[in-house]
C-alpha positions in Angstrom: 0.0 0.0 0.0 1.3 3.4 -0.9 0.5 6.2 1.5 1.1 9.9 0.9 1.8 11.9 4.0 0.9 15.6 4.0 2.2 18.4 6.2 0.2 21.2 7.8 -2.5 22.5 5.5 -4.2 25.2 7.7 -7.5 25.1 5.8 -5.7 25.8 2.5 -7.7 24.4 -0.4 -4.8 24.5 -2.9 -2.6 22.3 -0.7 -5.3 19.7 -0.4 -6.1 19.9 -4.1 -2.4 19.3 -5.0 -2.1 16.4 -2.6 -5.4 14.6 -3.4 -5.8 15.6 -7.0 -2.2 15.5 -8.3 0.5 13.9 -6.1 -1.6 10.9 -4.8 -2.7 9.8 -8.2 0.8 10.4 -9.6 2.3 8.0 -7.1 -0.7 5.7 -7.1 -1.3 6.2 -3.4 -4.4 4.7 -2.0 -4.4 6.8 1.2 -3.4 10.3 2.2 -2.5 10.9 5.9 -2.4 14.6 7.0 -0.3 15.2 10.1 -2.2 17.8 11.9 -3.1 21.5 11.6 -5.6 20.3 9.0 -7.5 23.5 9.8 -10.7 22.1 11.1 -12.8 25.2 11.9 -16.5 24.4 11.4 -18.7 25.7 10.0 -16.5 27.8 7.8 -14.5 24.8 6.5 -17.6 22.9 5.2 -16.8 23.8 1.6 -13.2 22.6 2.1 -14.5 19.2 3.3 -16.8 19.0 0.4 -13.9 19.7 -1.9 -11.9 17.0 -0.2 -14.7 14.4 -0.6 -15.0 15.3 -4.3 -11.2 14.9 -4.9 -11.1 11.6 -2.9 -14.0 10.1 -4.9 -12.4 11.2 -8.2 -9.1 9.6 -7.4 -10.6 6.7 -5.4 -8.5 7.4 -2.3 -9.2 8.3 1.3 -8.0 11.1 3.5 -7.1 10.5 7.2 -6.0 13.4 9.4 -4.9 13.9 13.0 -5.4 17.1 15.0 -2.7 19.6 15.5 -2.9 22.5 17.8 -4.7 24.8 15.3 -8.1 23.2 15.1 -11.4 23.7 16.8 -10.8 21.1 19.5 -14.3 21.6 21.0 -15.7 20.0 17.8 -13.4 17.0 17.9 -13.7 13.8 19.9 -10.1 13.0 20.8 -11.2 9.8 22.6 -13.4 8.3 19.9 -13.1 4.5 19.7 -12.0 4.6 16.0 -11.8 6.8 12.9 -14.5 9.6 12.8 -16.1 10.3 9.5 -16.0 14.1 9.2 -17.2 13.9 5.6 -17.5 11.1 3.1 -14.0 9.6 2.6 -12.5 12.1 5.1 -11.8 10.7 8.6 -10.3 12.2 11.7 -8.1 9.7 13.6 -8.3 10.1 17.4 -5.3 10.3 19.7 -3.6 7.0 20.5 -5.5 5.0 17.9 -3.8 2.2 16.0 -4.7 1.2 12.5 -3.3 -1.9 10.6 -2.9 -0.9 7.0 -1.8 -3.7 4.6 -0.1 -5.4 7.5 1.6 -2.2 8.7 0.8 -0.9 12.2 0.3 2.8 12.1 -0.1 4.6 15.4 -1.6 8.2 15.5 -0.9 10.8 18.2 -2.3 14.2 17.5 -2.1 17.3 19.7 0.6 19.9 20.3 1.3 23.1 22.2 0.5 26.5 20.5 3.6 28.6 20.8 1.5 31.5 19.6 -1.1 31.1 22.3 -0.8 34.7 23.6 -2.1 36.0 20.3 -5.1 33.7 20.3 -8.5 33.8 22.0 -9.5 31.0 24.4 -12.5 29.0 23.2 -12.4 30.6 19.7 -8.9 30.1 18.3 -7.2 28.3 21.1 -8.3 25.4 23.3 -6.7 23.8 26.3 -7.5 20.4 25.0 -4.8 20.9 22.3 -2.6 19.3 25.0 -3.1 15.5 25.1 -4.4 14.0 28.4 -2.6 11.4 30.5 -5.2 8.9 29.4 -4.5 9.6 25.7 -0.8 9.1 26.2 -1.5 5.9 28.0 -3.7 4.6 25.2 -1.0 5.4 22.7 1.6 3.4 24.8 -0.8 0.5 25.2 -1.5 0.3 21.4 2.2 -0.1 20.5 4.4 -1.3 19.1 4.1 0.4 15.7 5.8 0.4 12.4 4.9 4.0 11.7 4.2 6.7 14.3 2.2 9.7 13.0 2.4 12.8 15.2 1.9 16.6 14.8 4.9 17.6 16.9 8.4 16.2 16.8 10.1 14.2 19.6 12.7 15.9 21.9 16.1 15.9 20.3 15.1 16.3 16.7 17.5 18.8 15.1 15.0 21.4 14.0 15.8 25.0 13.6 12.4 26.0 15.0 10.8 29.4 15.0 13.1 32.3 14.6 11.5 35.0 16.8 11.0 35.4 20.6 8.3 33.3 22.2 6.9 33.2 25.7 8.9 31.1 28.1 5.7 29.3 29.5 4.8 28.0 26.0 8.3 27.0 25.2 8.5 25.0 28.4 5.1 23.3 27.7 6.3 22.5 24.2 9.5 20.9 25.6 7.5 18.8 28.0 5.2 17.6 25.2 8.1 16.7 23.0 9.7 14.7 25.8 6.5 12.7 26.0 6.7 12.1 22.3 10.3 10.9 22.7 9.2 8.5 25.4 6.3 7.2 23.1 8.7 6.7 20.2 11.1 4.7 22.4 8.3 2.6 23.8 6.6 1.8 20.4 9.8 1.4 18.3 8.6 2.7 15.0 10.7 2.5 11.9 9.4 5.9 10.7 7.9 8.9 12.5 6.2 11.4 10.3 5.2 14.9 11.7 4.6 18.5 10.9 4.1 21.5 13.2 7.5 23.2 12.7 6.9 24.0 9.0 10.4 22.8 8.2 11.5 19.8 6.0 13.9 17.4 7.6 14.9 13.8 7.3 17.0 12.4 10.1 18.0 8.9 11.3 17.5 9.3 15.0 19.2 6.8 17.4 17.5 6.5 20.8 17.4 4.0 23.6 15.2 1.5 21.6 17.0 1.7 18.3 16.9 4.0 15.2 13.8 5.7 13.8 13.7 7.6 10.6 12.0 10.9 11.4 10.5 12.9 8.5 9.5 16.5 9.2 7.1 17.9 6.6 6.8 21.6 5.6 3.5 23.4 5.5 1.2 24.7 2.8 3.4 27.6 1.9 6.2 25.2 0.9 4.3 22.7 -1.3 7.5 21.2 -2.7 8.5 19.9 0.7 5.2 19.3 2.6 4.7 15.7 1.5 6.4 12.3 1.3 5.3 8.8 0.0 5.9 5.5 1.8 5.4 2.0 0.4 4.1 -0.2 3.2 3.5 -3.9 3.2 3.5 -6.3 6.1 5.7 -3.9 8.2 8.2 -3.5 5.5 8.5 0.3 4.7 10.3 2.1 1.9 10.5 5.9 1.4 9.6 6.4 -2.3 9.6 10.2 -2.6 9.9 13.6 -0.8 10.4 15.9 0.8 13.1 16.7 -1.9 14.8 19.6 -0.1 14.9 18.0 3.4 18.5 17.7 4.6 19.5 14.2 5.7 21.2 14.0 9.1 22.1 11.4 11.7 21.3 12.2 15.3 22.0 10.4 18.6 19.9 11.4 21.5 22.2 12.4 24.4 20.3 10.3 26.9 19.8 7.3 24.7 21.8 4.9 26.8 20.1 5.8 30.1 16.7 7.5 29.3 15.0 9.2 32.3 11.8 10.2 30.5 8.3 9.4 31.7 4.8 10.1 30.4 
């Protein structure tokens, strides 16, 4: 099974048209997985969902997506027992849920910390439930191991440049704590690949941690369409990176605590 992974789209119709109408058919992908900050803001995104359904039906593919931090979390059930049909052929995948796709175990863990929280309005453009609960972390751990881990944020230690302007210390600390929990989840579930967005920066790194080595692919966002996607060939747990993101620098990273991890969730 070929899966196209798509970075942050932020309600941008063109980004979804390109992925669903051009790239997925080009690579003969049967599924598109969007890695959060889909831009779910009902009711104003209703037309966008209708467009996604039309594109999916035309190409005979399905669209799965996880929540990022920039969604209307009040309208999402993070603890649903399985995929939630938001529109025909468009499904939200709740936190900690595992799907087996052509013999490949794919674990989904949405949520992240809004570093721009001070510029947002609580209950309108920011929601405290963007941060996963202890129960959601536990569910993700219980559903491992996985061949692929799909997250919105990146695990601690990933060599990202990050945002290049001053941010509030409280949000930076919360983000660091969230990323430590993602590192713990990756170590516990031992995926071959981790695919994420959030930082809007393309990167491909072989990350050595306490449980082995995981290939981490960071996808850019809708304003960098050349680097906001990748395609994996998946069958019975065997995974091959077929394409993208083309400008992502390849690096090799060893987590400094990989021999004696002291992280907990």
